[in-house]
KENUVEX-902011 format. One line per 10 residues: number of its first residue (from 1); their letters; for each residue x, y, z of C-alpha. Coordinates in pm, whole numbers, plus 50000, padded with zeros to 5 digits. Layout:
// residues N
NUM	a	X/Y/Z  ... .
// end
This chain:
// residues 745
1	mdrrtfllhs	97247/95706/14051  96931/95843/13874  96718/95600/13683  96837/95699/13338  97210/95624/13431  97104/95280/13608  96912/95195/13291  97190/95264/13060  97427/95080/13301  97199/94767/13324 .
11	aalaagtvag	97192/94783/12925  97566/94792/12889  97595/94493/13130  97322/94299/12985  97503/94346/12655  97823/94214/12750  97643/93924/12921  97439/93804/12605  97775/93845/12381  97979/93643/12638 .
21	ertaaaqtgd	97724/93362/12651  97759/93325/12257  98124/93368/12288  98151/93079/12534  97931/92852/12337  98131/92913/12037  98471/92839/12227  98312/92504/12338  98176/92398/12002  97860/92349/12160 .
31	qlpsghpmap	97564/92310/11904  97203/92368/11942  96997/92126/11709  96825/92307/11431  96489/92450/11522  96565/92484/11877  96448/92827/12003  96793/92941/12097  96962/92820/11775  97057/93092/11542 .
41	svaieagpam	96906/93136/11231  97036/93320/10889  96836/93608/11010  96943/93622/11368  97091/93944/11515  97386/93930/11750  97583/94149/11960  97555/94535/12052  97315/94598/11742  97068/94344/11862 .
51	lepfvwqaag	96991/94603/12150  96911/94879/11927  96532/94991/11898  96396/94830/11554  96089/94807/11359  95893/94557/11145  95697/94666/10855  95413/94424/10731  95094/94487/10532  95088/94840/10582 .
61	lvfafdftgn	95185/94843/10983  95453/94927/11158  95549/94754/11471  95815/94928/11718  95995/94759/11981  96248/94925/12226  96504/94771/12473  96526/94807/12858  96895/94682/12913  96864/94336/12711 .
71	rlrfrhvlpe	96483/94312/12756  96254/94348/12451  95976/94601/12487  95701/94646/12250  95624/95015/12202  95343/95028/11958  95189/94927/11621  95069/95193/11395  94946/95222/11063  95236/95322/10783 .
81	gvtaaqglpa	95296/95687/10798  95135/95776/11133  95379/95883/11415  95431/95935/11766  95242/96260/11787  94895/96370/11879  94908/96236/12208  95090/95926/12151  95388/95832/12352  95711/95880/12179 .
91	ssdmsslets	95873/95619/12351  95787/95265/12580  95940/95214/12921  96057/94896/13112  95683/94800/13168  95590/94800/12809  95599/94417/12788  95621/94242/12452  95488/93909/12605  95375/93861/12958 .
101	vhctgedipd	95415/93543/13134  95406/93444/13501  95524/93107/13630  95404/92967/13962  95639/93078/14251  95771/93371/14077  95771/93755/14188  95534/94003/14039  95738/94322/14104  95454/94546/14010 .
111	hhgakftggs	95162/94719/14214  94932/94507/13994  94621/94419/14183  94478/94136/13993  94587/94269/13651  94850/94052/13416  95139/94290/13443  95478/94251/13562  95486/93906/13614  95822/93713/13605 .
121	pgirmsfagk	95992/93578/13413  95792/93792/13140  95942/94118/13296  96295/93983/13334  96333/93769/13013  96645/93853/12788  96617/93896/12415  96780/93623/12212  96707/93716/11857  96462/93759/11561 .
131	reestargkc	96401/93588/11251  96159/93608/10948  96005/93328/10761  95766/93305/10467  95449/93135/10501  95170/93024/10279  94988/93340/10370  95264/93593/10383  95539/93638/10658  95610/93542/10989 .
141	lilthrdpal	95827/93745/11246  95956/93501/11542  96114/93692/11854  96271/93465/12083  96339/93552/12457  96492/93321/12730  96510/93316/13105  96824/93147/13241  96646/93134/13601  96406/92883/13474 .
151	dlavesiyet	96587/92767/13171  96278/92869/12926  96270/93009/12568  95959/93207/12450  95876/93278/12103  95637/93570/12022  95501/93491/11662  95344/93748/11446  95193/93637/11112  95099/93830/10824 .
161	vgdmpvvrrw	94777/93739/10620  94817/93888/10256  94825/94271/10271  94552/94324/10524  94682/94558/10824  94590/94236/11032  94869/94013/11207  94786/93676/11357  94988/93671/11713  95035/93377/11937 .
171	trvintgsrt	95309/93289/12178  95493/92982/12272  95689/92875/12579  95943/92576/12567  96103/92420/12896  96481/92390/12776  96607/92289/13131  96579/91991/13379  96308/92134/13608  95918/92138/13582 .
181	fgieylssam	95756/92451/13638  95405/92610/13592  95247/92851/13405  94977/93073/13543  94922/93307/13263  95052/93367/12899  94956/93627/12685  94885/93557/12312  94930/93956/12257  95053/94248/12428 .
191	lnnfaspqsf	94946/94609/12301  95069/94909/12444  95090/95295/12463  94745/95382/12315  94764/95748/12459  94944/95956/12701  94862/95870/13079  94776/96250/13105  94501/96275/12835  94370/95901/12756 .
201	qddlrlhfay	94046/95976/12945  93967/96240/12674  94147/96077/12373  94022/95714/12385  93706/95535/12318  93666/95167/12369  93428/94969/12139  93300/94651/12289  93015/94430/12266  92786/94243/12517 .
211	nswqqeaqwr	92663/93916/12382  92408/93679/12553  92113/93440/12434  91867/93627/12223  92061/93960/12278  92379/93909/12061  92613/94155/11970  92509/94475/12151  92787/94713/12081  92876/94979/12320 .
221	svrladagli	93147/95277/12297  93251/95434/12595  93517/95633/12759  93771/95393/12962  93637/95582/13283  93279/95437/13210  93431/95095/13171  93614/95114/13506  93981/95253/13421  93977/95609/13563 .
231	qngnfsvsgv	94239/95846/13517  94332/95916/13856  94657/96122/13840  94867/95807/13908  94776/95453/13807  94505/95222/13858  94538/94890/14036  94231/94781/13850  94123/94819/13465  93874/94719/13216 .
241	lfstvgswpc	93829/94318/13224  93650/94103/12996  93679/93713/13078  93460/93421/12955  93516/93094/13130  93393/92758/12960  93284/92621/12616  93086/92919/12522  93339/93158/12467  93071/93468/12367 .
251	esylpmamie	92841/93392/12657  92883/93752/12804  93117/93950/12543  93211/93904/12169  93586/93816/12198  93688/94121/12000  93702/94484/12094  93861/94815/11957  94032/95137/12116  94008/95448/11934 .
261	ntragvtwfw	94201/95723/11955  93997/96012/11844  94297/96258/11858  94547/96071/11651  94293/95940/11416  94380/95552/11459  94202/95246/11612  94368/94930/11731  94146/94609/11736  94158/94249/11788 .
271	qlehngswhc	93981/93938/11787  94067/93624/12006  94025/93307/11788  93928/93013/12058  93620/92839/12132  93693/92831/12498  93784/93055/12804  93959/93378/12724  94056/93689/12900  94118/94044/12790 .
281	eiaqtsartl	94225/94349/12997  94285/94697/12918  94488/94857/13213  94774/95060/13329  95123/94931/13461  95260/95096/13761  95446/95319/13527  95129/95453/13407  95183/95270/13048  94864/95169/12894 .
291	yaylggpdal	94841/94817/12803  94591/94555/12649  94669/94187/12753  94482/93939/12515  94514/93562/12591  94365/93246/12670  94244/93034/12984  94484/93116/13274  94490/92995/13633  94331/93318/13786 .
301	haqawkrlap	94013/93333/13569  93959/92983/13414  94133/92740/13643  94364/92672/13355  94714/92604/13544  94989/92459/13307  95267/92213/13437  95556/92223/13185  95802/91970/13214  96140/91957/13033 .
311	gesyesipva	96135/91924/12657  95767/92032/12668  95636/92341/12506  95316/92526/12533  95134/92749/12274  94888/93039/12371  94543/93051/12159  94607/93275/11820  94454/93647/11829  94430/93885/11559 .
321	vgcvrggfeq	94559/94243/11604  94562/94553/11384  94566/94912/11365  94386/95160/11087  94354/95517/11033  93988/95586/11112  93724/95461/11363  93505/95151/11443  93391/95102/11040  93748/95098/10930 .
331	avgalthyrr	93834/94841/11195  93560/94619/11105  93643/94666/10725  93993/94527/10796  93871/94232/10994  93619/94155/10738  93900/94100/10460  94115/93931/10710  93828/93695/10793  93771/93599/10442 .
341	aiqlhprgdc	94133/93526/10408  94161/93265/10671  93877/93042/10587  94023/92672/10607  93754/92506/10424  93630/92711/10138  93296/92582/09996  93054/92701/09718  92810/92763/09983  92950/93082/10080 .
351	arcpvvfndv	92967/93201/09709  92641/93097/09601  92454/93204/09930  92184/92940/09907  91823/93004/10118  91832/92776/10361  91451/92671/10523  91471/92542/10870  91141/92343/10991  91145/92441/11366 .
361	imlegdqtta	90927/92748/11397  90618/92559/11255  90698/92189/11376  90874/92266/11688  91031/91919/11701  90695/91727/11586  90874/91605/11274  90686/91310/11094  90642/91240/10738  90304/91382/10702 .
371	nemplidaaa	90405/91714/10875  90700/91734/10663  90580/91696/10314  90387/92011/10275  90623/92217/10429  90925/92075/10209  90641/92188/09908  90602/92534/10045  90958/92576/10108  91041/92466/09750 .
381	eagcevycmd	90789/92687/09618  90914/92995/09783  91226/92948/09641  91436/92766/09929  91753/92567/09814  91845/92380/10155  91589/92209/10372  91675/92149/10704  91523/91915/10957  91569/92048/11306 .
391	vgwytrpgen	91510/91910/11654  91298/91625/11692  91370/91341/11429  91527/91120/11648  91250/91130/11952  90972/90910/11998  90626/91094/11908  90524/91314/12191  90888/91307/12358  91077/91650/12448 .
401	wwgpvgdwqp	91346/91701/12209  91607/91811/12461  91641/91453/12659  91725/91182/12421  92033/91356/12242  92327/91136/12185  92227/90811/12008  92135/90991/11668  91880/90722/11523  91577/90845/11332 .
411	npqrfpggfr	91258/90723/11506  91056/90481/11287  90716/90591/11426  90759/90941/11298  90896/90791/10935  90675/90511/10860  90794/90486/10521  91164/90558/10633  91375/90860/10691  91517/90815/10336 .
421	qvtdyirakg	91154/90886/10189  91175/91230/10321  91533/91306/10260  91480/91198/09921  91146/91404/09848  91379/91697/09980  91604/91620/09679  91314/91577/09418  91227/91930/09493  91551/92068/09412 .
431	mvpglwiepe	91655/92115/09764  91946/91982/09955  91868/91775/10284  91993/91930/10608  91991/91781/10949  92018/91952/11319  92265/91752/11544  92442/91810/11884  92732/91590/11904  92886/91684/12204 .
441	vaglgtalar	92639/91591/12438  92489/91265/12582  92145/91291/12758  92060/91106/13061  91884/90778/12964  92051/90739/12637  92267/90425/12547  92561/90687/12492  92527/90811/12851  92635/90439/12964 .
451	rpddwfflrh	92978/90468/12814  93281/90476/13063  93381/90765/13251  93654/90874/13046  93426/90962/12762  93293/91240/12968  93397/91563/13158  93467/91470/13526  93570/91709/13806  93647/91551/14152 .
461	grrildhsry	93588/91231/14022  93236/91282/13920  93082/91350/13591  92978/91693/13511  92610/91698/13459  92459/92031/13293  92087/92067/13208  92028/91703/13213  92315/91641/12977  92685/91499/12991 .
471	qldfrnpqvr	92954/91663/12803  93167/91451/12573  93557/91466/12595  93679/91499/12228  94027/91417/12351  93923/91045/12376  93961/90889/12032  93669/90654/12104  93431/90956/12134  93572/91088/11795 .
481	ayvdaalerl	93515/90746/11650  93169/90737/11798  93065/91086/11665  93226/91005/11345  93035/90673/11266  92712/90841/11370  92784/91127/11112  92907/90899/10842  92566/90686/10875  92366/90995/10844 .
491	lgeygigyik	92546/91161/10569  92579/90831/10378  92230/90658/10415  92011/90967/10376  92234/91189/10160  92252/91479/10417  92474/91771/10287  92382/92025/10524  92464/91983/10906  92342/92214/11165 .
501	ldyninaleg	92586/92169/11460  92439/92283/11746  92587/92304/12128  92337/92397/12397  92521/92361/12746  92846/92528/12886  93116/92299/13005  93239/92589/13256  93585/92521/13377  93631/92216/13206 .
511	telraessgq	93760/91861/13305  94043/91729/13545  94051/91404/13384  94395/91354/13194  94494/91735/13274  94687/91923/13524  94418/92130/13601  94044/92149/13457  94091/92446/13242  94367/92289/13075 .
521	gllghnrafl	94142/91967/13016  93888/92216/12869  94190/92358/12634  94262/92012/12513  93907/91926/12437  93856/92241/12257  94148/92168/12023  94054/91846/11986  93726/91926/11860  93848/92168/11617 .
531	awldallvrh	94088/91893/11490  93775/91674/11451  93563/91909/11239  93860/91992/11046  93893/91586/10979  93500/91601/10884  93525/91879/10646  93816/91740/10466  93655/91403/10412  93346/91564/10313 .
541	paltietvas	93440/91855/10073  93082/91920/09959  92930/91937/10303  92788/92262/10460  92820/92327/10859  92602/92585/11019  92723/92636/11370  92485/92726/11638  92524/92744/12012  92219/92855/12152 .
551	gsmrmeysml	92231/93115/11903  92578/93290/11873  92759/93157/12210  93039/93017/11979  93032/93305/11739  93415/93356/11679  93682/93254/11427  93847/92942/11541  93487/92779/11473  93377/93018/11189 .
561	sraqlqsisd	93729/92985/10970  93596/92626/10958  93254/92628/10954  93035/92787/10657  92740/92961/10842  92677/93097/11186  92303/93106/11297  92298/93443/11506  92037/93414/11741  91743/93219/11879 .
571	qddyrlyasl	91554/93543/11888  91180/93470/11770  91041/93856/11789  91117/93989/11454  91113/94329/11593  91441/94309/11737  91641/94159/11475  91728/94514/11329  92000/94550/11642  92090/94186/11633 .
581	ttgcsaalla	92166/94181/11247  92345/94498/11256  92555/94410/11539  92674/94079/11435  92754/94215/11101  93063/94347/11284  93130/94011/11417  93116/93780/11090  93102/93766/10727  92785/93849/10566 .
591	eqmgvwsqpr	92801/93542/10368  92845/93349/10708  92570/93548/10885  92250/93321/10903  91953/93556/10991  91612/93394/11073  91298/93525/10874  91003/93345/11070  90690/93487/10969  90404/93361/11214 .
601	ehdtpqaasc	90071/93262/11114  89871/93573/11139  90148/93824/11063  90064/94127/10829  90234/94162/10490  90414/94454/10668  90540/94195/10930  90657/93931/10682  90843/94162/10481  91019/94321/10778 .
611	nmvnamlgri	91129/93948/10877  91263/93923/10481  91464/94270/10545  91627/94149/10849  91784/93861/10682  91832/93981/10335  92202/94123/10366  92328/93821/10510  92213/93461/10475  91856/93402/10471 .
621	hqsgfltrls	91741/93138/10724  91369/93116/10599  91127/92951/10871  90800/93019/10991  90437/92902/10883  90498/92922/10522  90167/92664/10474  89935/92903/10684  90030/93238/10608  89775/93449/10388 .
631	rasllqvrqg	89856/93515/10048  89962/93858/10084  90203/93772/10355  90364/93465/10123  90381/93681/09854  90605/93915/10051  90806/93610/10159  90865/93465/09782  90922/93843/09673  91214/93895/09912 .
641	iavykqqirs	91364/93550/09815  91356/93661/09473  91500/93968/09521  91739/93841/09748  91861/93570/09464  91851/93788/09181  91969/94126/09277  92164/94066/09618  92340/93773/09679  92596/93755/09398 .
651	yipqfvpfyp	92725/94046/09587  92722/93921/09938  93098/93749/09924  93221/94070/09874  93013/94280/10148  93198/94526/10384  92930/94690/10643  92897/95048/10727  92666/95210/10975  92527/95532/10873 .
661	lgmpdvtrsa	92310/95554/11190  92571/95399/11421  92500/95060/11614  92128/95014/11743  92043/94913/12096  91797/94631/12121  91655/94797/12423  91581/95137/12250  91298/95049/12030  91199/95436/11934 .
671	rpaalgmraq	91527/95462/11732  91562/95385/11375  91835/95126/11238  92029/95111/10936  92290/94871/10788  92471/94941/10487  92691/94683/10263  92932/94797/10041  93036/94580/09713  93244/94704/09407 .
681	dreflavwrr	93037/94985/09275  92712/94895/09441  92582/94999/09784  92292/94816/09976  92121/94981/10287  91850/94814/10514  91661/95035/10695  91435/95002/11000  91168/95203/11147  91098/95064/11477 .
691	egpeevfipc	90850/95206/11734  90956/95574/11620  90820/95828/11376  90716/95745/11014  91026/95924/10868  91380/95801/10878  91661/96021/10764  91999/95833/10654  92294/96090/10644  92457/95893/10385 .
701	pmpearllyp	92431/96034/10035  92300/95779/09791  92202/95974/09472  92091/95671/09289  91907/95489/09588  91616/95308/09486  91370/95113/09690  91433/94751/09611  91225/94569/09856  90913/94565/09950 .
711	adlgisvaae	90778/94765/09644  90422/94723/09723  90353/94855/10095  90362/95223/10069  90720/95287/10157  90859/95606/09969  91220/95696/09950  91393/96056/09854  91745/96091/09777  91887/96437/09892 .
721	pagvrvrfps	92232/96576/09879  92296/96503/10258  92125/96147/10256  91792/95964/10223  91485/96024/10353  91247/95705/10395  90869/95710/10512  90713/95412/10640  90307/95390/10676  90374/95201/10979 .
731	anmacilssg	90602/95126/11273  90828/94795/11290  90870/94824/10907  91186/94786/10709  91317/94791/10342  91623/94738/10120  91751/95038/09927  92020/95002/09635  92229/95243/09451  92520/95214/09217 .
741	sgwrl	92597/95169/08855  92510/94806/08885  92177/94854/08949  91903/94665/08743  91537/94577/08758 .
// end
């Protein structure tokens, strides 16, 4: 019997088995409770029709599904009107899993290496039905599988968000039997069939971003072979693997990527929305099918083995997936619209984009009433609208800010007239008082550190100590109550309206306390922290949260669907920000992109203006030595803020980025950089001359291009049919151009 005959025979047997199971249930009168994963719904399909290939159309996307016997397989997702041509496989095979799940003790009948392909019961689950439901955001497709061997049900959930070509995808496993089993890994989404196995090396480009402290969002565009997946004439037992372990989900990579098929002219993209461990792999099955596995913490990479007892359910982390005609820019555009649509706690802050001043660069933690008052005056005179006091307000004079975190009491020696005197003065100057806090940790020697062990992360019976700090466990209601009390006191007593929420350690694999594995302990904490943040924002509808974790170590959309701003970096060299700002614009919304402008005491007007340009197409995080700058340099700061407030920021909540010079590299300072933003009939373009030639040509036609800022430093702009030519009189300068019918002085 050949393979095709065998598969057709298997399909016929499977169809009879499924139909027989349902007939038997009907004859015995057994009724499953409403909402049970195996209970029928009005939209469920049964019988032979259930084994016919089908598609689901949503938000301009077509999701195509096949069957191998009675087993559902995911063929592909494509934009409407794009067919399986030009190198795209016309059909899937038995290895194109719709959901990948592996349970302890089950076989993996695939030559898989360390890849997450071919696991059981994922490869053998039978299809049980599909239903569609309406949601607040759009509609939701729920595909149900079952595995009689383990008595489990799996729900694959696809949720649309408006009319964007992006779908939110996650998976739920339910133990419907009487035995406990363990989950080794569970996909949030599977994407398949990006290109032909014979031509993928030439057809595909992978776009991904390295991410680390002070070198955030460094994008690369490579062939799969250059990332580790080599077309070898058969299939590879390895692949392109991205993993992050711990409570810094962006420590090594941004949790997003794109695969572009240049021959077909389409790009698939995704972002994992989780504040902890995650895993992504782009690889091949032994049948040579190309796939992307997207998921959260698992047993192999994150020590997150999950025990599932009878009646229990378990959900994967959510991931946004989509596909567009075009390439990198078009994918970023789709994600930009999606990110705006999923904001859980909308604030006027993101619409108004107020200018934030932060005192850390000048004061470096030496906050006193005497030091703050003149800086508050300078920030107000420069046009700032939020004044955030950073690290140091809780320490004794001369004490380093790092250690005494956790008790969160303003030190009276620093503020002899009371802390309220300073915050009242900020308000009197027309600014909102803000405060830095790091509520997830307890420094050694603090009163908080003397709390019981079950307040903290534990492994092997001992507290986890990282960089002289303990990690608090937000699954513990006493921990949440303690942090709530501290914040309510600060918000209430001092009228704080802006919180800089920092987080400077990594909990790595997690905690074993009250968990079957350390990774599951971390996952529970991650989810509890998000729930705590939700509750805080609901209680305080006017509060603005800036999230930061040693720069952007948590720059992802479980946090950013809640917080209003993200500080993109702790980088203190303004000459490097062209690369950071441009790279981060692909990872978060412009109205959430907090970029530091931090001119130093002896900076020239050219340096001061470059600091401003770094931030002016996002959210200005003003800092630096405002009380010590030369008159000419301070004028550049004030002019930049004025131009931002009068000319730019009203457009920011509609900004969609574009990249006329591609993505810059922080290590290649001779190359210029450019970041464009479009809104309605208006375009803005930031142009940086770094260490290279004085002339920068932007191959982007802007017939009405005008120099918006700085206007008085000798920069010239010439609009040409093929683009814009900008001349800078010295290195490490930058400017903002504007064009469109909305341009005004």
